[in-house]
N, C-alpha and C positions, 0 to 999 in steps of 0.2 A: 504493500500500500504506500502511496505517496511518491512513487518513483517516476512518475511522468508517463505512464503507458498511453493514456489518452492523448496527451500532447504530442507524443512521438507519432501516433497514428495521424493526427492532424498535420504534422510537419511532413510526413511521408507523402500525403496526398497533395500538399502544397508544392513540394519539391517536384513531384511527378506531373503537376499540372492537371490533375484529374479531380472529379467531383468527390466530395467527402460526405458520406451519410453515416450517421452514428445512431445506434439504438441501444437502449438499456433493457433490463428485465421488466421494468415498469411499463415500457412502451409496448412490449410484446405479450406479456402475460395478462389474460383477460379473466373475467369473472364468470363466464359460462361456457359450456361445451361448444366447440366450433369456432369461437371467436379468436382464440389464441393462434390456432393454425392459420386462420385467414389473415391475421396481422403479420405473421411471418411471411406468408405468401405475398402479401402486398409489399412488404419491405423489400424482398428480393426482386419483385417486379419493378419497383421504383429504381433499384440499383441498376437493373438491366437497361431500363429506359434512359438512365443518366450516364451510361458507360461512354468512355472509360471512367470507372468509379472505384473508389476504395470504400468498402462496406465494413464498418467497425462495430463489433458486438461487445459491449462492455459488461463485465461481471457475468460472463457466460455460465459460470458454475451455478448461479442461482436459477437458471432456466434449463440447464442441460446436465443435471445430475444423473448419476447412474440409474438407469431404468429398473435395475434389479433391486434398488433400495426403496426408500420411502418417499420418492418424488410424487407429487400430487398429479391428478388426471390432467389438469390444465398445462402443467409443465411438460408432461409426457407428450401431450398433443402438439405443443409447440416444438418439442425436440424432434418428433417424427417428421413434422413438416419441414423443419430445418435440414434434416438429413436429405430429404427429397430435393429441396431447393439447391443445396450445395452440389449434389450429384448432377443437377440439371444445368449448372452453369457451364457455358461453352466459352472457352478462352480464345476469343477472336483477337488477333494481334492488333487490330485497329480500334477495338472497343472492348477491352477486357473488364471483368469485374473481379477484383481481388478482395477476399474476405479475411479480415483480421479479427481476432477475438482476444480479450484480456481477462485474466483471472488471477486471483491470489490463492486459489485452491485447485490446482490442476489435478490433484489426485482423485477428486470427487467427480470429475467430468465423465460422462458416459463414454466408454471406450470406442463405440462406433463413431461418435462425433469427433473425438480426439484424433482418430485415425485419418479423418478427412483433411486435417491440417498437416501439410507436408513439412513445415518447419516449426520448431518450438524455440523460443528465445527468452532467456531469463533476463529480465530487467531488474537487476539487483540493487541493493542499497549502495550509495556512493562510497568510494574510498575516502580516506582522510584528505587526500590531495584534491579529490573532486568536491568534497564539502567546502573546503577552503576556496577553491576556484569559483564555485557557484556564489559563495558569499561575496567574494571580491567583485565578481561581475555585477551582482545586484546592487552593490554599494559604489560602483564605479563613478557615479556622478557626484558623490559626496566626499569632501576632504576628510581623511581619517588620521587622527593623531597616532603616532608610533605605538604608544602604550595601549591604545584601544585596539589597534590591529594585532598586536602581540597577544592580548588577552583573548580576542576573538579566535585567533588561530589556535591558541592553546586549548580552548574549550572544544573547538571542532575536531581537533586531533583525537580527543578521547570520547567524543560523542558517537560511538560506533553504531548505535541503533538509529541514528538520525537519517531520515529519508530526504529526498530533494525537497519535498513539501515542508518538512520540519525546518530545513535550512532557510527556505523562503519565509516561513513564518517568523523565524528568529530575526531575520533581517528586517522584516516588517515591524517587529517590536522595537528594534533598535531605532529605526526611522521614526517611530511614534515617540520615542524618548527625545529624539532630536527635535521633533516638531513642537514638543512642549517647550523646549529651549528657545525655538524660533518665536513662539508666542510671548515668552517671558522677556526676551531681549529686544523684540521688535525687528529682528532680521527679516530681510525681504523674502527668503525662501529657505528650504532645506539645504540647498546647495551652498548657502552662504554661511552655514554654521558647521563646524567640524564635528565629526563623531569622536567623542571622548571616551576614556575608559569608564567613566561613570555611566554613560549611556549603555555601554555594552554590559556592564555589571547589572544594571537595572533590568535588562532584557533577558538575561540568562536565567532559566528556571532554577529556583533555589534547590530543588530536590535532585537536579542533575549536575550541579556544580561540583 
């Protein structure tokens, strides 16, 4: 969670210059028999009509759990339709439909659906260097005092369970601290007030320090 899977899918579509269509479990799972399958069918029809298209299915595990388990009738209906739709996609070179799915629980996905995806890619938690690099990128517009940068780097070095989202939230908290200083000093903007060690200390969660 929080490693940017959805943003990665959006970026892939943008870089490829193709249409991006995203759907979540809430978009596909309906409240009565017949509707879930129809929603899945319509989703794939929309993707084919928009081709070349990248179709992104988020939190696929919530809809496509193992049919031998305790999945409900509506989820099984949607899954069966999804299997048919994926098998029915024809990869035309001039108008392909590429299906991506994201999950945090790949082990619970129905084996038949999992086998339809030719590649599986782990989007893991960032390394210490990546956490620091992301924080530096997000704070690039703000002057940072040396002590503040050292403190931030030290914290991110040991924050091994921090995701990309966690780093972004930390930076947002730091900038919120700076904003309070902007209001207090009458500075023109965030970019006119340096990030200090006090700002960083105030933003770091006490239970993680």
